[in-house]
C-alpha positions in Angstrom: 65.0 74.6 150.9 63.8 71.7 148.7 61.6 74.1 146.6 64.6 76.3 146.0 66.8 73.5 145.0 64.2 72.2 142.5 63.9 75.8 141.0 67.7 76.0 140.7 67.8 72.6 139.0 65.2 73.6 136.5 67.0 76.9 135.9 70.1 74.9 134.9 68.4 73.5 131.8 68.0 76.9 129.9 71.4 78.1 131.2 73.2 75.0 129.9 71.2 75.1 126.7 72.2 78.8 126.1 75.9 78.2 126.8 75.9 75.2 124.4 74.1 77.2 121.7 76.5 80.1 121.9 79.6 77.9 121.7 78.1 75.8 118.9 77.5 79.0 116.8 81.1 80.3 117.4 82.6 76.9 116.6 80.6 76.7 113.3 82.2 80.0 112.3 85.7 79.0 113.1 87.9 77.8 110.1 89.1 74.3 109.7 87.0 71.4 110.9 87.3 67.6 110.9 86.1 67.4 107.3 88.9 69.8 106.2 91.4 67.9 108.2 90.5 64.6 106.6 90.7 66.3 103.1 94.2 67.5 104.0 95.2 64.0 105.1 93.9 62.5 101.9 95.9 65.1 99.9 99.0 64.3 102.0 99.4 67.7 103.5 97.8 67.5 106.9 98.4 70.6 109.0 97.5 71.6 112.6 94.6 73.8 113.5 96.9 76.6 114.5 98.7 76.6 111.1 95.4 76.7 109.3 94.2 79.7 111.4 97.5 81.6 111.0 97.4 81.3 107.3 100.8 82.5 106.4 100.0 85.5 104.1 97.4 83.8 101.8 93.8 82.6 102.2 93.2 80.7 105.3 93.2 76.9 104.5 90.2 75.0 105.8 87.9 77.9 105.7 84.6 77.0 104.1 84.5 78.6 100.6 82.8 77.6 97.4 85.4 76.3 95.0 85.4 74.2 91.8 86.7 70.7 92.1 89.1 69.6 89.3 87.5 67.6 86.6 84.0 68.1 88.2 81.1 70.2 87.2 79.9 70.5 90.9 81.1 72.7 93.6 82.3 72.1 97.2 82.3 74.3 100.2 85.7 73.2 101.3 88.9 74.9 100.4 91.6 72.6 99.3 89.2 69.9 98.0 90.2 70.5 94.4 90.8 67.2 92.6 88.9 65.1 95.2 85.9 63.1 94.1 82.7 64.9 95.5 81.4 61.5 96.4 84.5 61.0 98.6 83.8 64.4 100.3 80.1 63.4 100.9 81.3 60.2 102.6 83.6 62.2 104.8 80.7 64.5 105.7 78.5 61.6 106.6 81.3 60.1 108.7 81.4 63.2 110.9 77.7 64.0 110.7 78.3 67.1 108.6 75.9 65.9 105.9 73.1 67.4 108.1 72.2 71.1 108.6 73.6 72.8 111.7 70.3 72.9 113.6 69.8 69.2 113.1 73.3 68.5 114.2 72.9 70.6 117.4 69.6 68.8 118.2 71.1 65.4 117.8 74.2 66.3 119.8 72.1 67.7 122.8 69.8 64.8 122.7 72.8 62.5 123.1 74.5 64.6 125.7 71.4 64.6 127.9 71.9 60.8 128.1 75.7 61.4 128.7 76.3 59.7 125.3 79.2 61.8 124.0 80.0 59.7 120.9 83.5 59.0 119.7 86.4 61.4 119.3 87.2 62.6 115.8 90.9 62.2 116.4 91.4 59.2 118.5 88.2 57.2 117.6 87.7 56.3 121.3 84.4 56.9 123.1 84.7 60.4 124.6 83.1 59.4 127.9 85.9 56.9 128.4 88.5 59.6 127.8 86.7 62.0 130.1 86.5 59.6 132.9 90.1 58.7 132.5 91.2 62.3 132.7 88.7 63.7 135.2 90.6 62.5 138.3 93.6 64.6 137.3 91.7 67.8 137.2 89.7 67.1 140.3 92.8 66.2 142.3 94.5 69.4 141.3 91.4 71.5 142.2 90.7 69.7 145.5 94.4 69.8 146.6 94.6 73.5 145.7 91.5 74.3 147.7 92.5 72.2 150.7 95.9 73.8 150.9 94.6 77.3 150.4 92.1 77.0 153.1 94.5 75.3 155.6 96.9 78.2 155.1 94.7 81.2 154.6 92.1 80.7 157.3 94.6 80.6 160.2 96.6 83.4 158.6 93.6 85.5 158.1 92.5 85.0 161.7 96.1 85.9 162.9 96.1 89.0 160.8 92.7 90.1 162.1 93.8 89.7 165.7 97.1 91.5 165.0 95.5 94.2 162.7 97.9 97.1 162.0 101.0 95.4 163.6 104.2 94.8 161.6 103.1 91.0 161.2 100.0 92.2 159.4 101.9 94.6 157.2 104.6 92.3 156.0 102.3 89.2 155.5 100.0 91.5 153.5 103.0 92.6 151.4 104.1 89.0 150.7 100.6 87.6 149.7 99.7 90.6 147.5 103.1 90.4 145.7 102.3 86.7 145.1 98.9 87.5 143.7 100.3 90.2 141.5 102.3 87.6 139.5 100.1 85.9 136.9 99.7 82.2 137.5 101.0 81.0 134.2 104.1 83.3 134.5 104.8 82.0 138.0 104.5 78.4 136.8 107.1 79.1 134.1 109.3 80.7 136.7 109.1 77.6 138.9 110.0 75.5 135.8 113.0 77.6 135.0 114.4 77.6 138.6 113.4 74.1 139.9 112.8 71.8 136.9 116.3 71.8 135.3 115.9 74.5 132.8 118.5 76.9 134.1 119.2 76.3 137.8 118.2 73.3 139.9 116.7 70.0 138.7 114.7 69.1 141.9 111.3 68.4 140.4 109.9 66.8 137.2 108.9 68.9 134.4 105.7 67.1 133.3 103.2 64.4 134.3 101.8 63.3 137.6 103.8 60.0 138.0 107.1 58.6 137.1 107.5 55.9 134.4 108.2 53.3 137.0 105.3 54.3 139.2 103.7 50.9 139.1 106.8 49.3 140.4 107.1 51.5 143.5 105.8 50.4 146.8 102.7 52.2 148.1 104.5 54.7 150.2 106.9 55.4 147.2 103.9 55.9 144.9 102.5 58.5 147.4 105.9 60.3 147.5 106.2 60.2 143.8 102.8 61.6 143.3 103.4 64.6 145.6 106.9 65.1 144.1 105.2 65.6 140.7 102.4 67.7 142.2 104.7 70.1 144.1 105.3 72.7 141.3 101.8 72.7 139.8 100.2 73.1 143.3 102.6 75.8 144.3 101.8 77.7 141.1 98.1 77.3 141.7 97.9 78.1 145.4 100.1 81.2 145.5 97.7 83.3 143.5 94.8 82.3 145.7 96.4 83.3 149.0 95.7 87.0 148.8 92.0 86.9 148.1 91.1 84.2 150.7 93.3 85.5 153.3 92.1 89.1 153.1 88.5 87.8 152.9 89.0 85.8 156.2 90.7 88.8 157.8 88.0 91.3 156.9 85.2 88.9 157.9 86.7 88.5 161.3 87.4 92.2 161.8 83.8 92.9 160.9 82.4 90.5 163.5 84.9 91.6 166.2 83.5 95.0 166.0 79.9 93.9 166.6 78.0 94.5 169.8 77.6 90.9 170.8 81.5 90.6 171.0 81.6 93.6 173.3 78.9 92.0 175.4 80.8 88.7 175.6 83.9 90.4 176.6 82.0 92.4 179.3 80.9 89.1 180.8 84.5 88.2 181.5 85.1 85.6 178.7 88.6 85.2 177.6 89.6 86.5 174.3 90.2 82.9 173.0 86.6 81.9 173.9 85.2 85.2 172.3 87.1 84.6 169.1 86.5 80.9 168.5 83.1 80.4 170.3 81.3 83.5 169.2 83.1 85.2 166.3 84.2 82.2 164.4 80.9 80.8 163.2 79.6 84.1 162.0 82.9 85.1 160.4 83.4 81.8 158.6 80.0 81.9 157.0 81.2 83.9 154.0 84.5 81.9 153.8 83.0 78.4 153.9 80.2 79.2 151.6 82.7 80.4 149.1 84.3 76.9 148.7 82.2 75.9 145.7 82.8 79.2 144.0 86.5 78.8 144.6 86.5 75.3 143.1 84.7 76.7 140.0 87.4 79.3 139.5 90.1 76.8 140.0 88.7 74.2 137.7 87.8 76.7 135.0 90.9 78.9 134.9 93.7 77.7 137.0 93.6 74.0 136.1 93.5 74.7 132.4 96.6 76.7 132.3 98.5 74.5 134.7 97.7 71.3 132.9 98.9 72.8 129.7 102.2 74.2 131.1 103.0 71.1 133.1 101.6 68.6 130.5 99.2 67.1 133.0 96.7 64.8 131.3 93.5 66.2 132.7 90.3 67.7 131.3 91.8 71.2 130.8 94.6 69.8 128.5 92.0 67.5 126.8 89.8 70.5 126.0 92.6 72.6 124.7 93.9 69.8 122.5 90.3 69.3 121.2 90.1 73.0 120.2 93.5 72.8 118.5 92.6 69.6 116.6 89.0 70.7 115.9 87.8 67.6 117.7 84.3 69.1 118.1 82.9 66.0 119.8 85.4 66.1 122.6 85.3 69.9 122.9 81.6 70.1 123.4 81.7 67.1 125.8 84.2 68.8 128.0 82.3 72.1 127.8 79.1 70.3 128.8 80.7 68.5 131.8 82.6 71.7 133.0 79.3 73.7 132.7 77.4 71.1 134.7 80.0 70.9 137.4 80.2 74.7 137.7 76.4 75.1 138.1 76.1 72.2 140.6 79.0 73.7 142.7 77.3 77.1 142.7 74.1 75.4 144.0 76.0 73.6 146.6 77.5 77.0 147.7 74.0 78.4 148.2 72.8 75.4 150.1 75.8 75.6 152.4 75.0 79.2 153.2 71.5 78.2 154.3 72.8 75.3 156.4 75.5 77.3 158.1 73.2 80.3 158.8 69.4 79.6 159.0 68.7 83.3 158.7 69.6 83.1 155.1 66.4 82.2 153.1 66.8 81.9 149.4 63.4 80.5 149.1 61.9 83.9 149.8 63.5 85.1 146.5 62.3 84.5 143.1 65.4 82.3 142.1 
């Protein structure tokens, strides 16, 4: 197992490098960067990244293009830089590191990221690592609570459906969870806000944030209640969509094991149905379910958390990455991408290790990777 883990850890290096290279190339081609934003601020017409990209019928502001600066014989690659001293533009480029060619910038960035030195944010000026550490608990708490609630509900429900396969209970529960999964997560979140957050009907839950303004003044039990009061709608929106897949996976896994020969033999020996189910079937059936926890967390952290944090204005890594893209805060964007990618690959490795620990018959070391 140790040799397999070492190989997987070594494989993470080129995988991470490839992901960072691809995104770096894409970002370089996108219009409007920190230099363009600073130029717009100097000229007193700062606009958001979205406005720059939408354009509005003319040329896209902020897109690199060779233009002639007013009163200067030289040229600049930044649209909207007319009338600005080229020396000022060079100082801005040096401030953000854009005075170097792309390959050198990427090399310097990766050499810093390896040491977990993410530099300072272009927009806030704060160290990016401090911002990430500050916001990481929000995303982790959302992901963990979603996984915990999903497994606590879906595993017993899946077992009950397998035991009652084909009964009215199995039919109507399948209809309910499939209907819930059919609704897109972001649409269901908006629906919850409209109904329960004071938009149209009831004002039972807060619209945004994880805590109330007076959170620090509340007693410890009040803080716990306040936290879960704010988490109710986001968690509901996240877990409903995950019920169908996990419940049906549990049910099908149990059905597959129930029909195995060793179960028939156990029943023939006179064991009760409860002993057969929980002493013989449970371990084998739960292998695929338990080993899927890391992969489930990857999906939650990379997709669900991002949308939910944006919709409910939860100050986590998903919202941070989204704002970094909008504001062209490259330093923060690449830092969050780097961290999310590392977390995803580590969780996938943990999933494979869990499979080998749960079922010794699984031997990844016999494979090439």
